KEZAMI-86591 format. One record per residue (C-alpha): x, y, z; residue number from 0; chain; residue in one letter. Coordinates in steps of 0.2 Angstrom, whole numbers, plus 5000, padded with zeros to 4 digits. Each point is the difference from the previous one (the first is absolute). Layout:
residues N
     x     y     z   nr  kette  rest
     X     Y     Z  NUM      A     A
...
***
This chain:
residues 613
     x     y     z   nr  kette  rest
  4856  5268  5106    0      A     X
  4993  5000  5015    1      A     X
  4986  4986  4993    2      A     X
  4995  5008  4983    3      A     X
  5014  4990  4991    4      A     X
  4996  5006  4981    5      A     X
  5016  5001  4984    6      A     X
  5001  5016  4992    7      A     X
  5005  4994  4981    8      A     X
  5010  5014  4988    9      A     X
  4986  5011  4993   10      A     X
  4988  4996  5011   11      A     X
  4989  5013  5004   12      A     X
  4996  5005  5018   13      A     X
  4992  5015  5011   14      A     X
  5005  5007  5012   15      A     X
  4984  5006  5013   16      A     X
  5010  5006  5015   17      A     X
  5012  4999  5012   18      A     X
  5000  4990  5019   19      A     X
  5011  5006  5015   20      A     X
  5011  4981  5002   21      A     X
  5011  5008  5015   22      A     X
  5006  5016  5009   23      A     X
  5019  5000  5002   24      A     X
  5002  5014  5014   25      A     X
  5014  5013  5003   26      A     X
  5007  5009  5016   27      A     X
  5001  5019  4994   28      A     X
  5009  5002  5014   29      A     X
  5017  4998  5009   30      A     X
  4997  4987  5016   31      A     X
  5015  5009  5012   32      A     X
  5011  4984  5004   33      A     X
  4992  4991  4986   34      A     X
  5009  4997  4983   35      A     X
  4992  5004  4983   36      A     X
  4981  4990  5002   37      A     X
  4999  4990  4984   38      A     X
  4983  4999  4991   39      A     X
  4990  4984  5007   40      A     X
  4981  4995  4995   41      A     X
  4986  5005  5009   42      A     X
  4988  4984  4999   43      A     X
  4981  5007  4998   44      A     X
  4993  4990  5015   45      A     X
  5015  5014  5012   46      A     X
  4992  5003  5015   47      A     X
  5006  5018  5001   48      A     X
  4990  5016  4998   49      A     X
  5008  5013  4990   50      A     X
  4993  5020  5000   51      A     X
  5003  5006  4981   52      A     X
  5013  5016  4994   53      A     X
  4990  5012  4987   54      A     X
  5009  5002  4984   55      A     X
  5007  5016  5000   56      A     X
  4999  5001  4979   57      A     X
  4985  5009  4995   58      A     X
  4988  4993  4983   59      A     X
  4998  5012  4987   60      A     X
  4982  4993  4999   61      A     X
  4983  4991  5006   62      A     X
  5004  4985  4982   63      A     X
  5020  4997  5009   64      A     X
  4994  4996  5018   65      A     X
  4986  4990  4994   66      A     X
  5012  4991  4988   67      A     X
  5012  4996  5016   68      A     X
  4991  4999  5014   69      A     X
  4984  4987  5002   70      A     X
  4986  5007  5002   71      A     X
  4985  4986  5007   72      A     X
  4984  4996  5009   73      A     X
  5011  4995  5017   74      A     X
  5000  5015  5010   75      A     X
  5018  4999  4997   76      A     X
  5000  5004  4984   77      A     X
  4997  5017  5005   78      A     X
  5013  5011  4999   79      A     X
  5004  5019  5006   80      A     X
  5008  5012  4990   81      A     X
  5001  5019  5002   82      A     X
  5003  5011  4985   83      A     X
  5011  5017  5002   84      A     X
  4990  5011  4994   85      A     X
  4982  5005  5000   86      A     X
  4986  4990  4987   87      A     X
  4986  5007  4997   88      A     X
  4984  4991  4997   89      A     X
  4982  5008  4996   90      A     X
  4995  4995  5018   91      A     X
  5013  5005  5009   92      A     X
  5020  5003  5001   93      A     X
  5011  4985  5008   94      A     X
  5013  5010  5010   95      A     X
  5017  4997  4995   96      A     X
  5009  4991  5015   97      A     X
  4983  4990  5002   98      A     X
  4996  4982  5000   99      A     X
  4990  4990  4985  100      A     X
  4997  4982  5001  101      A     X
  5000  4993  4983  102      A     X
  4985  4987  5002  103      A     X
  4997  4992  4983  104      A     X
  5003  5002  4982  105      A     X
  4981  4998  4992  106      A     X
  4995  5007  4979  107      A     X
  4991  5016  5002  108      A     X
  4992  5007  4987  109      A     X
  5012  4991  4985  110      A     X
  5012  5006  5009  111      A     X
  5014  4990  5015  112      A     X
  4998  5010  5016  113      A     X
  5007  4997  5018  114      A     X
  4988  5000  5013  115      A     X
  5006  5007  5014  116      A     X
  4997  5011  5019  117      A     X
  5005  5011  5011  118      A     X
  4996  4999  5017  119      A     X
  4997  5018  5009  120      A     X
  4991  5005  5020  121      A     X
  4998  4978  5002  122      A     X
  4990  5001  4980  123      A     X
  5005  4993  4989  124      A     X
  4997  5008  4978  125      A     X
  4999  4992  4985  126      A     X
  5007  5005  4984  127      A     X
  5010  4995  4982  128      A     X
  5012  5003  4994  129      A     X
  5008  4997  4981  130      A     X
  5016  4989  4997  131      A     X
  5010  5015  4991  132      A     X
  4997  5007  5017  133      A     X
  5016  5009  5000  134      A     X
  5012  5009  5016  135      A     X
  5011  4992  5011  136      A     X
  4993  4987  5012  137      A     X
  5008  4994  5013  138      A     X
  4995  4982  5012  139      A     X
  4995  5004  5016  140      A     X
  5007  4995  5016  141      A     X
  4992  4983  5006  142      A     X
  4995  4999  5017  143      A     X
  4993  4983  4997  144      A     X
  5012  4979  5006  145      A     X
  4999  4989  4987  146      A     X
  5006  4984  5000  147      A     X
  5012  4995  4986  148      A     X
  4986  4988  4990  149      A     X
  4988  5016  5000  150      A     X
  5016  5011  4995  151      A     X
  5003  4988  4987  152      A     X
  4982  5000  4992  153      A     X
  4995  5018  5001  154      A     X
  5015  5011  5001  155      A     X
  5017  4995  4991  156      A     X
  4998  5014  4985  157      A     X
  5006  4994  4984  158      A     X
  5021  5008  4994  159      A     X
  5000  5007  5016  160      A     X
  5007  4997  5018  161      A     X
  4991  4995  5011  162      A     X
  5011  5006  5021  163      A     X
  4990  4994  5015  164      A     X
  5003  5000  5018  165      A     X
  4997  4986  5014  166      A     X
  4992  5002  5011  167      A     X
  5000  4984  5009  168      A     X
  5002  4980  4997  169      A     X
  4991  4985  5010  170      A     X
  5010  4990  5011  171      A     X
  4991  4988  4995  172      A     X
  5007  4993  4985  173      A     X
  5009  4985  4998  174      A     X
  5007  5006  4988  175      A     X
  5019  5009  5005  176      A     X
  4998  5018  4996  177      A     X
  5011  5008  4988  178      A     X
  5002  5019  5005  179      A     X
  5014  5005  5012  180      A     X
  4997  4995  5019  181      A     X
  4988  5019  5004  182      A     X
  4999  5006  4982  183      A     X
  4986  5011  4998  184      A     X
  5004  5009  4986  185      A     X
  4997  5004  4982  186      A     X
  5005  4987  4985  187      A     X
  4995  5000  4981  188      A     X
  4986  4988  4993  189      A     X
  5007  4993  4984  190      A     X
  4985  4986  4994  191      A     X
  5005  4987  4988  192      A     X
  4986  4996  4987  193      A     X
  4994  4985  4990  194      A     X
  4994  5003  4984  195      A     X
  4979  4995  4995  196      A     X
  5001  4992  4985  197      A     X
  4982  4995  4988  198      A     X
  5003  4985  4991  199      A     X
  4990  4990  5014  200      A     X
  5005  5008  5014  201      A     X
  5016  5000  5006  202      A     X
  5014  5011  5010  203      A     X
  5017  5000  4997  204      A     X
  5016  5008  5010  205      A     X
  5009  5015  4989  206      A     X
  5017  4990  5002  207      A     X
  4993  4990  4988  208      A     X
  5012  4997  4987  209      A     X
  4989  5003  4985  210      A     X
  5001  5014  4986  211      A     X
  4982  5009  4995  212      A     X
  4995  5011  4985  213      A     X
  4986  5013  5006  214      A     X
  4985  4997  4985  215      A     X
  4988  5010  5009  216      A     X
  4997  5012  4987  217      A     X
  5000  4989  4985  218      A     X
  4990  4984  5008  219      A     X
  4982  5002  5004  220      A     X
  4998  4995  5017  221      A     X
  4984  4995  5000  222      A     X
  5006  4984  4994  223      A     X
  5004  4995  5019  224      A     X
  4985  4997  5014  225      A     X
  4996  5015  5010  226      A     X
  5003  4994  5019  227      A     X
  4995  5011  5017  228      A     X
  5001  5002  5016  229      A     X
  4989  5003  5010  230      A     X
  5009  5016  5004  231      A     X
  5000  5005  4981  232      A     X
  4984  4997  4997  233      A     X
  4994  5013  5018  234      A     X
  5012  5013  4990  235      A     X
  4993  5001  4984  236      A     X
  4989  5014  4993  237      A     X
  4980  4997  5005  238      A     X
  4998  5004  4983  239      A     X
  5008  4983  4994  240      A     X
  4986  4991  5012  241      A     X
  4989  4987  4997  242      A     X
  5014  4987  4995  243      A     X
  4999  4985  4996  244      A     X
  5015  4987  5008  245      A     X
  5004  4983  5001  246      A     X
  5007  4994  5018  247      A     X
  5018  4993  4998  248      A     X
  5005  4996  5016  249      A     X
  4996  5004  5019  250      A     X
  5012  4999  5016  251      A     X
  4990  5008  5012  252      A     X
  4987  5006  5008  253      A     X
  4982  4997  5008  254      A     X
  4996  4980  4997  255      A     X
  4982  5006  4995  256      A     X
  5008  5011  4988  257      A     X
  5014  4986  4995  258      A     X
  4984  4990  4994  259      A     X
  4991  5013  4991  260      A     X
  5016  5007  4991  261      A     X
  5005  4981  4994  262      A     X
  5014  4999  4986  263      A     X
  4993  5000  4983  264      A     X
  4985  5009  5004  265      A     X
  4996  5019  4990  266      A     X
  4993  5012  5012  267      A     X
  4992  5015  4994  268      A     X
  5009  5018  5011  269      A     X
  4989  5011  5001  270      A     X
  5009  5013  5011  271      A     X
  5010  5007  5013  272      A     X
  4997  5008  5015  273      A     X
  5004  5004  5018  274      A     X
  4986  4992  5012  275      A     X
  5000  5001  5020  276      A     X
  5002  4983  5009  277      A     X
  4998  5004  5021  278      A     X
  5020  4990  5009  279      A     X
  4992  4987  5015  280      A     X
  5012  4991  5010  281      A     X
  4989  4984  5009  282      A     X
  5000  5005  5020  283      A     X
  5008  4986  5008  284      A     X
  5013  4997  5017  285      A     X
  5011  4990  4989  286      A     X
  5012  5002  4985  287      A     X
  5000  4999  4986  288      A     X
  4986  5010  4991  289      A     X
  4991  5002  4989  290      A     X
  4995  5015  4985  291      A     X
  4989  5007  4991  292      A     X
  4994  5007  4986  293      A     X
  4982  5004  5003  294      A     X
  4991  5005  4984  295      A     X
  4986  5017  5002  296      A     X
  4987  4989  4992  297      A     X
  5003  4984  5013  298      A     X
  4982  4994  5003  299      A     X
  5002  4991  5017  300      A     X
  4996  5007  5013  301      A     X
  5010  5006  5016  302      A     X
  4994  5004  5023  303      A     X
  5007  5011  5009  304      A     X
  5018  4994  5010  305      A     X
  5007  5007  5015  306      A     X
  5016  5008  5000  307      A     X
  5017  5003  5013  308      A     X
  5004  5013  5003  309      A     X
  5017  5001  5011  310      A     X
  5002  5015  5006  311      A     X
  4987  5019  5003  312      A     X
  5008  5005  4985  313      A     X
  4994  4989  4988  314      A     X
  4979  5004  5009  315      A     X
  5007  5017  4992  316      A     X
  5001  4995  4983  317      A     X
  4986  4987  4999  318      A     X
  4985  5010  5008  319      A     X
  4988  5006  4986  320      A     X
  4985  5012  4999  321      A     X
  4990  4986  4995  322      A     X
  4999  4993  5015  323      A     X
  5007  4999  5016  324      A     X
  5017  4988  5003  325      A     X
  4993  4990  5014  326      A     X
  5015  4988  5009  327      A     X
  5003  4990  5013  328      A     X
  5019  4997  5011  329      A     X
  5010  4985  4997  330      A     X
  5016  5008  5011  331      A     X
  4998  5009  5015  332      A     X
  5010  5016  5004  333      A     X
  5004  5013  5014  334      A     X
  5007  5019  4993  335      A     X
  5012  5009  5013  336      A     X
  4987  5015  5000  337      A     X
  4986  4998  5010  338      A     X
  4990  5011  4987  339      A     X
  4999  4987  4987  340      A     X
  4989  4985  5002  341      A     X
  5008  4981  5003  342      A     X
  4991  4987  4990  343      A     X
  4998  4981  5006  344      A     X
  4996  4986  4988  345      A     X
  4983  4998  4994  346      A     X
  4998  5019  5004  347      A     X
  4990  5007  4985  348      A     X
  5001  5018  4992  349      A     X
  4989  5009  4987  350      A     X
  5016  5011  4990  351      A     X
  4995  5020  4999  352      A     X
  5015  5011  4994  353      A     X
  5020  5003  5000  354      A     X
  5001  5015  5012  355      A     X
  5013  5011  5012  356      A     X
  5001  4996  5019  357      A     X
  5010  5008  5017  358      A     X
  5010  4988  5011  359      A     X
  5010  5001  5013  360      A     X
  5015  4993  5002  361      A     X
  5010  5003  5015  362      A     X
  4992  5016  5005  363      A     X
  5003  5002  4979  364      A     X
  4988  5006  4989  365      A     X
  4998  4990  4983  366      A     X
  4992  4999  4986  367      A     X
  4996  4986  4989  368      A     X
  4988  4993  4989  369      A     X
  4989  4988  5005  370      A     X
  4986  4989  4992  371      A     X
  4982  5005  5009  372      A     X
  4988  4985  5001  373      A     X
  4984  4997  5009  374      A     X
  5004  4985  5010  375      A     X
  4983  4988  5000  376      A     X
  4994  4995  5018  377      A     X
  4985  4991  5002  378      A     X
  4986  5017  5003  379      A     X
  5013  5015  4993  380      A     X
  5014  5005  4992  381      A     X
  5016  5006  5008  382      A     X
  5011  5011  4991  383      A     X
  5018  4993  4997  384      A     X
  5017  5009  4998  385      A     X
  5009  4987  4988  386      A     X
  5020  5006  4997  387      A     X
  4999  4996  4983  388      A     X
  5022  4995  5003  389      A     X
  4989  4985  5010  390      A     X
  5007  4980  4995  391      A     X
  4985  4992  5003  392      A     X
  4988  4990  4992  393      A     X
  4981  4998  4991  394      A     X
  4989  4993  4992  395      A     X
  4987  5007  4990  396      A     X
  4981  4995  5005  397      A     X
  4990  4999  4985  398      A     X
  4983  5002  5000  399      A     X
  4995  5001  4979  400      A     X
  4995  4985  4995  401      A     X
  4999  5007  4986  402      A     X
  5005  4989  4981  403      A     X
  5010  5011  4988  404      A     X
  5004  4997  4988  405      A     X
  5022  5007  4992  406      A     X
  4992  5013  4992  407      A     X
  4988  5008  5014  408      A     X
  5014  4997  5015  409      A     X
  5015  5012  4987  410      A     X
  4988  5014  5000  411      A     X
  4992  5000  5017  412      A     X
  5014  4996  5010  413      A     X
  5019  5006  5001  414      A     X
  5015  4984  4994  415      A     X
  5004  4990  5012  416      A     X
  4987  4989  5003  417      A     X
  4997  4981  5011  418      A     X
  4985  4994  4986  419      A     X
  4996  4979  4998  420      A     X
  4993  4993  4986  421      A     X
  4981  4996  5005  422      A     X
  4996  4997  4983  423      A     X
  5009  4991  4987  424      A     X
  4999  5008  4980  425      A     X
  4991  4987  4991  426      A     X
  5003  5006  4987  427      A     X
  5018  4990  4999  428      A     X
  5003  4983  5005  429      A     X
  5012  5000  5011  430      A     X
  5002  5016  5011  431      A     X
  5013  5000  5009  432      A     X
  4998  5014  5015  433      A     X
  4985  4993  5008  434      A     X
  5012  4984  5006  435      A     X
  5011  5015  5009  436      A     X
  4998  5004  5020  437      A     X
  4999  5017  4996  438      A     X
  5007  5014  4985  439      A     X
  5008  5018  5007  440      A     X
  4996  5012  4986  441      A     X
  5015  5008  4999  442      A     X
  4997  5012  4986  443      A     X
  4994  5004  4983  444      A     X
  5015  5000  4984  445      A     X
  4997  5002  4982  446      A     X
  5008  4986  4989  447      A     X
  5002  4998  4979  448      A     X
  4992  4989  4991  449      A     X
  4992  4992  4981  450      A     X
  4982  4997  4999  451      A     X
  5001  4980  4989  452      A     X
  4987  4991  4994  453      A     X
  5002  4980  4992  454      A     X
  4996  5004  4980  455      A     X
  4994  4984  4998  456      A     X
  4986  5003  5013  457      A     X
  4997  5017  5007  458      A     X
  4986  5001  5013  459      A     X
  5011  5007  5012  460      A     X
  5018  5009  5004  461      A     X
  5012  5002  5011  462      A     X
  5012  5008  5007  463      A     X
  5017  4997  5004  464      A     X
  5015  5005  5007  465      A     X
  5014  5009  4992  466      A     X
  5013  4998  5014  467      A     X
  4996  4984  5006  468      A     X
  4998  4990  4984  469      A     X
  5014  4991  4990  470      A     X
  4992  5001  4984  471      A     X
  5007  5000  4980  472      A     X
  4989  5001  4984  473      A     X
  5001  5002  4984  474      A     X
  4990  5012  4991  475      A     X
  4989  4995  4987  476      A     X
  4987  5016  4994  477      A     X
  4995  5014  5006  478      A     X
  4981  5002  5000  479      A     X
  4984  5010  5002  480      A     X
  4987  4987  5000  481      A     X
  5001  4994  5017  482      A     X
  4989  5006  5011  483      A     X
  5004  5004  5020  484      A     X
  4980  5002  5006  485      A     X
  5004  4982  5008  486      A     X
  4999  4999  5018  487      A     X
  5020  5004  5007  488      A     X
  5005  4984  5013  489      A     X
  5012  5007  5015  490      A     X
  5009  4988  5010  491      A     X
  5007  5003  5018  492      A     X
  5018  4998  4999  493      A     X
  5010  4991  5011  494      A     X
  5017  5008  5001  495      A     X
  5019  4995  5008  496      A     X
  5007  5010  5013  497      A     X
  5012  5006  4992  498      A     X
  4984  5008  4987  499      A     X
  4993  5005  5014  500      A     X
  5013  5011  5009  501      A     X
  5006  5007  4983  502      A     X
  4981  5008  4998  503      A     X
  5002  5007  5019  504      A     X
  5017  5008  4995  505      A     X
  4994  5007  4985  506      A     X
  4982  5001  4997  507      A     X
  4998  5019  5013  508      A     X
  5005  5014  4997  509      A     X
  4991  5011  5012  510      A     X
  5007  5001  5017  511      A     X
  4994  4988  5014  512      A     X
  4994  5003  5016  513      A     X
  5015  5003  5013  514      A     X
  5004  4987  5011  515      A     X
  4996  4995  5018  516      A     X
  5011  5010  5014  517      A     X
  5011  4996  5009  518      A     X
  4998  4989  5016  519      A     X
  5005  5016  5013  520      A     X
  4995  5016  4991  521      A     X
  5010  5013  4999  522      A     X
  4992  5015  5006  523      A     X
  5004  5020  5000  524      A     X
  5001  5005  5018  525      A     X
  4987  5015  4999  526      A     X
  4992  5011  5015  527      A     X
  4988  5008  4985  528      A     X
  4983  4997  5004  529      A     X
  4990  4986  4987  530      A     X
  4993  5017  4993  531      A     X
  5018  5005  4995  532      A     X
  5009  4986  4997  533      A     X
  4987  4996  4985  534      A     X
  5006  5018  4991  535      A     X
  5015  4999  5002  536      A     X
  5011  4993  4987  537      A     X
  5017  4989  5006  538      A     X
  5012  4999  4991  539      A     X
  5008  4986  4995  540      A     X
  5017  4992  5005  541      A     X
  5012  5004  4981  542      A     X
  5007  4979  5004  543      A     X
  4979  4993  4995  544      A     X
  5001  5007  4984  545      A     X
  5009  4993  4989  546      A     X
  4998  4981  5009  547      A     X
  4981  5004  4997  548      A     X
  5001  5008  4984  549      A     X
  5014  4983  4991  550      A     X
  4983  4984  5007  551      A     X
  4992  4996  4982  552      A     X
  4978  5004  5006  553      A     X
  5001  4986  5009  554      A     X
  5009  5003  5013  555      A     X
  5003  5013  5014  556      A     X
  5011  5004  5012  557      A     X
  4995  5005  5015  558      A     X
  5010  5008  5016  559      A     X
  5015  5003  4992  560      A     X
  5009  5009  5012  561      A     X
  5019  4990  5002  562      A     X
  4996  4989  5011  563      A     X
  4980  4995  5003  564      A     X
  4992  4987  4991  565      A     X
  4990  4999  4987  566      A     X
  4991  4989  4989  567      A     X
  5000  4994  4981  568      A     X
  4988  4989  4993  569      A     X
  5009  4988  4987  570      A     X
  4985  4992  4993  571      A     X
  5008  4985  4995  572      A     X
  5015  5010  4990  573      A     X
  5013  5011  5004  574      A     X
  5001  5016  5004  575      A     X
  5012  5015  4992  576      A     X
  5007  5014  5010  577      A     X
  5011  5010  4989  578      A     X
  5013  4989  4998  579      A     X
  4996  4987  5013  580      A     X
  4987  4984  4996  581      A     X
  4992  4994  5018  582      A     X
  4998  4978  5000  583      A     X
  4990  4996  5013  584      A     X
  5015  4987  5011  585      A     X
  5015  5012  4994  586      A     X
  5009  5015  5006  587      A     X
  5005  5015  4985  588      A     X
  5008  5015  5002  589      A     X
  4986  5019  4995  590      A     X
  5008  5014  4994  591      A     X
  4992  5008  5017  592      A     X
  5009  4993  5010  593      A     X
  5018  4988  5003  594      A     X
  4987  4984  5003  595      A     X
  4983  4996  5002  596      A     X
  4998  4985  5008  597      A     X
  4981  4992  4999  598      A     X
  4994  4984  5003  599      A     X
  4984  4986  4991  600      A     X
  4984  5001  5011  601      A     X
  4988  4992  4987  602      A     X
  5001  5012  4985  603      A     X
  5005  5014  5011  604      A     X
  5017  5005  5003  605      A     X
  5006  5013  5014  606      A     X
  5013  5012  4998  607      A     X
  5013  5010  5009  608      A     X
  5004  5013  4993  609      A     X
  5021  5010  5005  610      A     X
  5005  5015  4998  611      A     X
  5011  5001  4983  612      A     X
***
């Protein structure tokens, strides 16, 4: 039994504690011309394909039915979205028919089990609660995210319902044979095969085991069994059930310091659960692999600013702020095609001001382009300079600020991303892993799920432990109210894996990101209007440009989208989805707007050309 062998004697009482998916059987939904009807086949959990979920067309009659069928949890993947066919009237506002409702968590409120929900209106999130008894016709919303098979297995397989997905891409780097027919990118049904988790110590058995059992739940005291809980089960408990005393049974994964604190056999007090902020940071270094960290806001070390690098003038526009004037030095020469724009030599220094429209002449034709207005720093004076946003040069920031900052001050005073170096390590911890890094890029603020714990025998301090990155099993000892959580709270700088880093970047931000860098040779409208007239006239957008722009995720947008023009997709180590196609660096695929989209890998920049459909 996979390393946990046991004997089940006749009459022995076992407690079924859960189901776990052991493997996935896939069945192709559609007929493929020229191929025999494909037989169902097993998909390994590490299958390197990407899938899009097909929304379930069968409605749910109540919210309780949804919570029993769909996994709702602290992870960003555990927030499913539904819409109701009718309006839902609340005290403060009305959830409209067809409006997307995100289910965030399940909590006990005033003695009733409620579902914490949210709707987004005008880029603002509105939170509210609904009872499990809420009736309606709740349909699963279309999901535009792309998932790995592992993510689908852990979060997106409903109980007692069929899950249909569409294969969108497959990595050629996989060593094993592709189980799908050649060129297949269609729909398939995922059928999970479960193993049963039973409590006689900790045992997992396959459902194919030939044994007869009888349900005696109603006539047997289940409290006779020790109550074993995973860390995710603890987080799904209601807030009123805390604090609790538990004994650590098993810990398989997590920070080394946490594993030293949470040794098997140790009794701990779990005080509460909550969401806490962290700064996602990456090591600044020219070679790979880079290390990635989650830094708590109360980190006691201090930082000094480090120069940022900007590959284009467009990046300068994004980085400028009202707090201070951005001062940069050019590291690459540039000669513009129009005399009205400024030439740049290596070593030229600029103070970045603002972006504006200006008129230029190209072959006696007047054009209006967007430029970055700067002041060129000369020996005794400053000279006005106009840099086109498409300018692919190179700039390095000149730092005049020698002040030391705590991380909370950096987040308050500057916009992320931001480059820093640890100048004073955190003296409250024995080994500060950030102190040895050559530099850090503070990328964004994220929110994650944590439990607050302390040692029951020596409760001098409390620790935050992450729910999503710690594989721990505990045995519930008792509920208690005699423990105080007024001790100092210790937080850890957590080093995360490459996979965890990209999953956080993928799901963290739901708000629109800054637009991407413009193409090297911009597509500008030929015009004979004056600059004032150009500003007052709104040019209609090409209808062909709209679908592609709208179907891309907010982290990536397309530019110069007319057929045949050049644009970019900035996939920060991940994939970019366009319609039904997925762009991977170094590969070609078909676009939903054109017959073929060819592009190449240039560091992390995919340059593509759209053909007419």
